[in-house]
C-alpha positions as CSV (number, residue, x, y, z in Angstrom):
1,M,56.5,83.1,84.1
2,P,59.7,81.2,85.0
3,E,59.9,77.5,84.1
4,D,60.5,76.5,87.7
5,Q,57.0,77.7,88.6
6,K,55.1,75.9,85.9
7,R,54.7,72.6,87.8
8,R,54.0,74.0,91.3
9,T,51.0,72.9,93.2
10,D,50.9,75.8,95.7
11,R,49.7,79.3,95.3
12,V,51.2,81.6,92.6
13,L,51.4,85.3,93.4
14,A,50.9,86.9,90.0
15,P,48.7,89.5,88.4
16,V,46.9,87.7,85.5
17,R,44.5,89.8,83.4
18,I,41.0,88.3,83.6
19,R,37.4,89.2,82.7
20,V,34.8,88.3,85.3
21,I,31.1,87.9,84.3
22,G,28.4,87.4,86.8
23,N,25.7,88.9,89.0
24,D,26.5,91.2,91.9
25,I,25.0,91.1,95.3
26,A,21.9,92.9,94.1
27,G,21.4,90.5,91.2
28,V,22.5,92.9,88.6
29,S,24.6,91.5,85.7
30,F,28.1,92.8,85.3
31,S,31.3,92.3,83.3
32,E,34.6,93.6,84.7
33,E,38.2,93.4,83.5
34,T,40.5,93.0,86.5
35,I,43.5,91.0,87.7
36,T,44.2,88.1,90.0
37,V,46.1,88.7,93.3
38,S,47.1,85.0,93.5
39,F,45.9,81.7,92.1
40,S,46.3,78.0,92.5
41,Q,44.8,74.9,90.8
42,D,41.7,75.0,93.0
43,G,40.9,78.7,93.1
44,A,42.0,82.3,93.0
45,R,42.0,85.5,94.9
46,I,40.7,88.3,92.7
47,S,40.2,92.1,92.9
48,L,36.8,93.5,92.0
49,T,34.7,96.7,92.3
50,H,31.5,94.7,92.1
51,P,30.3,93.0,95.4
52,L,29.6,89.3,95.0
53,L,27.2,86.9,96.8
54,P,28.9,84.0,98.4
55,D,28.2,80.6,96.7
56,D,27.2,82.2,93.5
57,I,28.8,81.0,90.2
58,I,30.8,83.5,88.1
59,L,32.6,83.1,84.8
60,I,36.3,84.0,84.6
61,R,38.2,84.3,81.3
62,N,42.0,84.4,81.3
63,L,42.6,87.2,78.7
64,A,46.0,85.8,77.8
65,N,44.8,82.4,76.6
66,N,41.0,83.0,76.3
67,I,40.1,80.0,78.5
68,E,36.9,80.6,80.4
69,E,35.7,78.6,83.4
70,E,33.2,78.6,86.2
71,F,34.2,79.6,89.8
72,R,32.2,79.5,93.0
73,V,32.4,82.5,95.3
74,V,33.8,81.4,98.7
75,G,33.9,84.8,100.4
76,A,35.4,88.3,100.7
77,F,38.8,89.4,102.0
78,Q,39.6,92.9,103.0
79,Q,38.4,96.0,101.3
80,V,41.4,97.4,99.3
81,F,40.2,101.0,98.5
82,G,37.0,102.7,97.5
83,D,34.6,100.0,96.2
84,R,37.4,97.6,95.4
85,R,37.6,94.4,97.4
86,E,39.4,91.1,97.1
87,W,37.4,87.9,96.8
88,G,38.2,84.2,97.1
89,V,36.7,82.0,94.4
90,E,37.0,78.2,94.0
91,A,37.3,76.5,90.6
92,V,34.4,74.3,89.6
93,N,36.7,72.4,87.3
94,P,40.2,72.4,88.8
95,E,41.6,70.5,85.8
96,S,40.7,73.1,83.3
97,G,44.2,74.6,82.8
98,I,42.8,78.1,82.9
99,W,46.1,79.5,84.3
100,G,48.3,77.9,81.8
101,I,50.2,75.9,84.4
102,A,50.7,72.1,84.5
103,Y,50.1,71.3,88.2
104,T,51.4,68.1,89.8
105,P,48.8,66.0,91.6
106,P,48.6,66.9,95.3
107,T,49.9,64.5,97.9
108,E,47.3,62.3,99.5
109,G,45.8,64.0,102.5
110,I,47.5,67.4,101.9
111,Q,44.2,69.3,102.3
112,P,43.7,70.6,105.9
113,K,40.7,69.2,107.7
114,V,38.9,71.7,109.9
115,L,36.0,71.2,112.2
116,V,33.4,73.7,111.1
117,E,29.8,74.3,112.0
118,C,26.8,75.8,110.3
119,A,26.1,79.2,112.0
120,A,22.3,78.6,111.4
121,C,21.6,75.1,112.7
122,K,25.0,74.3,114.5
123,K,25.6,71.1,112.5
124,A,29.3,70.4,112.7
125,I,31.5,68.4,110.3
126,Q,35.2,67.8,110.0
127,S,35.8,68.8,106.4
128,P,38.8,69.1,104.1
129,L,39.1,72.6,102.8
130,S,40.5,73.9,99.5
131,T,43.4,76.4,99.6
132,I,41.1,79.3,98.9
133,E,38.4,78.2,101.5
134,Y,41.2,77.9,104.1
135,D,42.5,81.4,103.3
136,V,39.0,82.9,103.6
137,L,38.4,81.1,106.9
138,L,41.7,82.3,108.3
139,A,41.0,85.9,107.1
140,T,37.4,86.3,108.1
141,G,36.4,83.4,110.3
142,L,33.6,82.5,108.0
143,I,33.1,80.6,104.7
144,S,29.9,79.9,102.7
145,R,28.8,76.4,101.8
146,H,25.7,74.3,101.4
147,C,24.1,72.8,104.5
148,D,22.0,69.7,103.9
149,R,20.2,70.2,107.2
150,C,19.1,73.8,106.4
151,N,18.8,72.9,102.6
152,E,20.4,76.2,101.6
153,T,23.7,78.0,101.5
154,T,24.8,79.2,105.0
155,R,27.8,80.6,106.8
156,W,30.2,78.2,108.4
157,R,32.7,78.9,111.2
158,P,35.3,77.0,113.2
159,S,33.6,74.8,115.8
160,D,34.7,73.9,119.3
161,Q,32.2,70.9,119.5
162,P,33.7,67.5,120.5
163,V,34.4,65.4,117.4
164,T,32.0,62.5,116.9
165,A,31.8,59.6,114.5
166,E,28.8,61.4,112.9
167,M,30.9,64.4,112.1
168,M,33.6,62.2,110.6
169,Q,31.0,60.4,108.4
170,A,29.5,63.7,107.3
171,S,32.9,64.8,105.9
172,A,33.0,61.9,103.5
173,P,33.4,63.0,99.8
174,A,30.1,63.7,98.0
175,P,29.0,61.2,95.4
176,A,30.0,62.0,91.8
177,P,27.5,64.1,89.9
178,S,25.1,62.3,87.5
179,T,26.4,62.0,83.9
180,E,23.1,63.5,82.8
181,R,24.0,66.8,84.5
182,R,24.4,69.7,82.2
183,K,28.0,70.3,81.1
184,S,27.9,74.0,81.8
185,R,25.7,76.0,84.1
186,R,23.9,78.9,82.5
187,L,24.0,82.2,84.3
188,K,21.0,84.5,84.0
189,L,22.7,87.6,82.6
190,V,21.1,90.5,80.7
191,M,23.8,92.5,78.8
192,R,24.2,94.2,75.5
193,L,26.3,92.4,72.9
194,R,27.0,92.9,69.2
195,V,26.4,90.0,66.9
196,R,27.5,89.8,63.2
197,N,27.7,87.0,60.7
198,S,30.0,86.5,57.7
199,W,27.4,88.2,55.3
200,G,27.4,91.5,57.1
201,V,24.2,91.1,59.2
202,T,24.9,93.0,62.4
203,D,22.7,93.7,65.5
204,I,23.1,95.1,69.0
205,A,21.3,92.3,70.8
206,Q,20.7,91.3,74.4
207,T,21.8,88.2,76.3
208,R,19.3,86.0,78.2
209,D,21.9,83.7,79.8
210,V,25.5,82.7,79.3
211,S,27.8,79.8,80.1
212,K,31.4,78.9,79.5
213,G,30.3,77.0,76.4
214,G,28.1,79.6,74.7
215,L,25.2,81.9,75.3
216,C,21.5,82.6,74.4
217,F,20.6,86.1,73.0
218,F,17.5,87.9,71.7
219,S,17.6,89.7,68.4
220,T,15.2,91.2,65.9
221,R,17.5,90.1,63.0
222,I,17.4,86.8,61.2
223,F,20.2,84.4,61.7
224,N,20.1,80.7,60.6
225,I,21.0,77.5,62.4
226,G,24.6,76.6,61.5
227,D,25.6,80.3,60.9
228,E,29.0,81.2,62.2
229,I,28.7,84.5,64.1
230,F,31.1,86.9,65.8
231,I,30.1,88.1,69.3
232,T,31.4,91.1,71.2
233,L,30.4,90.7,74.9
234,P,29.9,93.0,76.7
235,F,29.4,95.7,74.0
236,A,30.1,99.3,74.6
237,D,30.3,102.1,72.0
238,N,33.5,103.5,73.4
239,Q,35.6,100.3,73.6
240,A,37.6,98.4,70.9
241,P,35.7,95.3,69.9
242,V,37.0,91.9,71.1
243,E,35.2,89.3,69.1
244,T,34.5,85.6,69.9
245,M,33.5,83.2,67.2
246,A,30.4,81.1,67.8
247,R,27.8,79.0,65.9
248,I,24.0,79.2,66.0
249,V,22.7,75.8,67.2
250,W,19.0,76.6,67.8
251,T,16.4,79.3,67.5
252,T,12.9,80.0,68.6
253,M,10.5,82.8,67.6
254,V,8.7,85.0,70.2
255,A,6.4,88.0,69.8
256,A,9.1,90.7,69.3
257,G,11.9,88.7,67.6
258,R,13.9,85.5,68.1
259,F,16.0,83.8,70.8
260,Y,19.2,82.2,69.5
261,G,21.3,79.6,71.2
262,S,25.0,79.7,70.3
263,C,28.1,77.7,71.2
264,Y,31.6,79.0,71.0
265,V,33.9,77.8,68.3
266,K,37.3,76.9,69.6
């Protein structure tokens, strides 16, 4: 990428090879290698054959630098061809550097504020939107976000209600999350993976959940806490293995085998 693009704060139109791991709209786990259509510090537009559920969390790994981060599904763009569709996703941690670009801080107040209302309860707020939320709203007229009145994720659309002080107050930034909150959300994903350690113990195991920092898997083989292991996820017999190093940090026995918790080794 040219040097003059490496400190831009706006959208970059570039195909970056990525791997997306998540659950589709039916709740079935998937892993798909694909590309970005565009990206910015706060999100990306990606092409997928798997349909997503708005407001779900997915994991995206940049295959060029192996940085993996969480993204929230904002909504769908147009269908490209066949089952392939473009999706807008918002970065949970915009400072992660997943795209390998040093972004300059945005100018104060640069985010557009739009009066939107919950399609379910009609609550309206004047809210700043991220670049990707704004793009999805322009393309489809709807975005997905949490409604505190409905206490669930709902569809939001542009509102023509008169702006009131209550709407302005509702758009104030949310309080910072508690420091006790888990560093990485765990996604409930059931997939095959291959696990091996340095002594040659190998198993085709099954994940229980994954996060950007590690994963939990079930195996009938014996691994020890502190073991360095090499994980191939997802595992398929007909593909070249791409291994990630991890370390076993906990284990617990169940009737048919053991669950192992592992963290990735940088």
